ChimeraX commands (.cxc) that place a marker at each C-alpha (Angstrom):
marker #1 position 73.22,109.54,73.75 radius 0.5
marker #1 position 76.26,111.38,72.77 radius 0.5
marker #1 position 79.59,111.56,74.43 radius 0.5
marker #1 position 79.01,114.99,75.46 radius 0.5
marker #1 position 75.76,114.35,77.10 radius 0.5
marker #1 position 77.21,111.44,79.05 radius 0.5
marker #1 position 80.01,113.53,80.26 radius 0.5
marker #1 position 77.78,116.16,81.48 radius 0.5
marker #1 position 75.67,113.67,83.39 radius 0.5
marker #1 position 78.92,112.07,84.91 radius 0.5
marker #1 position 80.16,115.45,85.79 radius 0.5
marker #1 position 76.70,116.60,87.36 radius 0.5
marker #1 position 76.93,113.24,89.51 radius 0.5
marker #1 position 80.62,113.85,90.57 radius 0.5
marker #1 position 79.54,117.48,91.57 radius 0.5
marker #1 position 76.54,116.31,93.56 radius 0.5
marker #1 position 78.73,113.60,95.49 radius 0.5
marker #1 position 81.49,116.14,96.37 radius 0.5
marker #1 position 78.89,118.44,97.65 radius 0.5
marker #1 position 77.53,115.65,99.81 radius 0.5
marker #1 position 80.71,114.58,101.00 radius 0.5
marker #1 position 81.68,118.06,101.91 radius 0.5
marker #1 position 78.38,118.60,103.57 radius 0.5
marker #1 position 79.09,115.37,105.70 radius 0.5
marker #1 position 82.45,116.53,106.47 radius 0.5
marker #1 position 81.50,119.85,107.75 radius 0.5
marker #1 position 78.69,118.08,109.94 radius 0.5
marker #1 position 81.37,115.78,111.31 radius 0.5
marker #1 position 83.79,118.49,112.09 radius 0.5
marker #1 position 80.95,120.43,113.79 radius 0.5
marker #1 position 79.99,117.46,115.95 radius 0.5
marker #1 position 83.66,116.84,116.85 radius 0.5
marker #1 position 84.10,120.47,117.82 radius 0.5
marker #1 position 81.27,120.16,120.12 radius 0.5
marker #1 position 82.33,116.95,121.80 radius 0.5
marker #1 position 85.93,118.50,122.28 radius 0.5
marker #1 position 84.32,121.60,123.76 radius 0.5
marker #1 position 82.61,119.48,126.41 radius 0.5
marker #1 position 85.72,117.28,127.43 radius 0.5
marker #1 position 87.74,118.74,130.37 radius 0.5
marker #1 position 91.05,120.40,129.15 radius 0.5
marker #1 position 93.01,117.82,131.40 radius 0.5
marker #1 position 91.34,114.86,129.69 radius 0.5
marker #1 position 92.10,116.20,126.26 radius 0.5
marker #1 position 95.80,116.76,127.07 radius 0.5
marker #1 position 96.08,113.00,128.32 radius 0.5
marker #1 position 94.76,111.69,125.39 radius 0.5
marker #1 position 97.38,113.06,123.06 radius 0.5
marker #1 position 94.88,114.16,120.52 radius 0.5
marker #1 position 94.28,117.43,119.23 radius 0.5
marker link #1:1,2 radius 0.2
marker link #1:2,3 radius 0.2
marker link #1:3,4 radius 0.2
marker link #1:4,5 radius 0.2
marker link #1:5,6 radius 0.2
marker link #1:6,7 radius 0.2
marker link #1:7,8 radius 0.2
marker link #1:8,9 radius 0.2
marker link #1:9,10 radius 0.2
marker link #1:10,11 radius 0.2
marker link #1:11,12 radius 0.2
marker link #1:12,13 radius 0.2
marker link #1:13,14 radius 0.2
marker link #1:14,15 radius 0.2
marker link #1:15,16 radius 0.2
marker link #1:16,17 radius 0.2
marker link #1:17,18 radius 0.2
marker link #1:18,19 radius 0.2
marker link #1:19,20 radius 0.2
marker link #1:20,21 radius 0.2
marker link #1:21,22 radius 0.2
marker link #1:22,23 radius 0.2
marker link #1:23,24 radius 0.2
marker link #1:24,25 radius 0.2
marker link #1:25,26 radius 0.2
marker link #1:26,27 radius 0.2
marker link #1:27,28 radius 0.2
marker link #1:28,29 radius 0.2
marker link #1:29,30 radius 0.2
marker link #1:30,31 radius 0.2
marker link #1:31,32 radius 0.2
marker link #1:32,33 radius 0.2
marker link #1:33,34 radius 0.2
marker link #1:34,35 radius 0.2
marker link #1:35,36 radius 0.2
marker link #1:36,37 radius 0.2
marker link #1:37,38 radius 0.2
marker link #1:38,39 radius 0.2
marker link #1:39,40 radius 0.2
marker link #1:40,41 radius 0.2
marker link #1:41,42 radius 0.2
marker link #1:42,43 radius 0.2
marker link #1:43,44 radius 0.2
marker link #1:44,45 radius 0.2
marker link #1:45,46 radius 0.2
marker link #1:46,47 radius 0.2
marker link #1:47,48 radius 0.2
marker link #1:48,49 radius 0.2
marker link #1:49,50 radius 0.2
view
């Protein structure tokens, strides 16, 4: 395998990982947004988190 081919494979794998990570992050944010929406505002203020 040439260096060029190896670099292409490495880049493709890195791109795949980045997409997967981004998708997981978006899912987690969507879940957190849903959870926060379910919590009463008073409880949210007490915890000190945004």
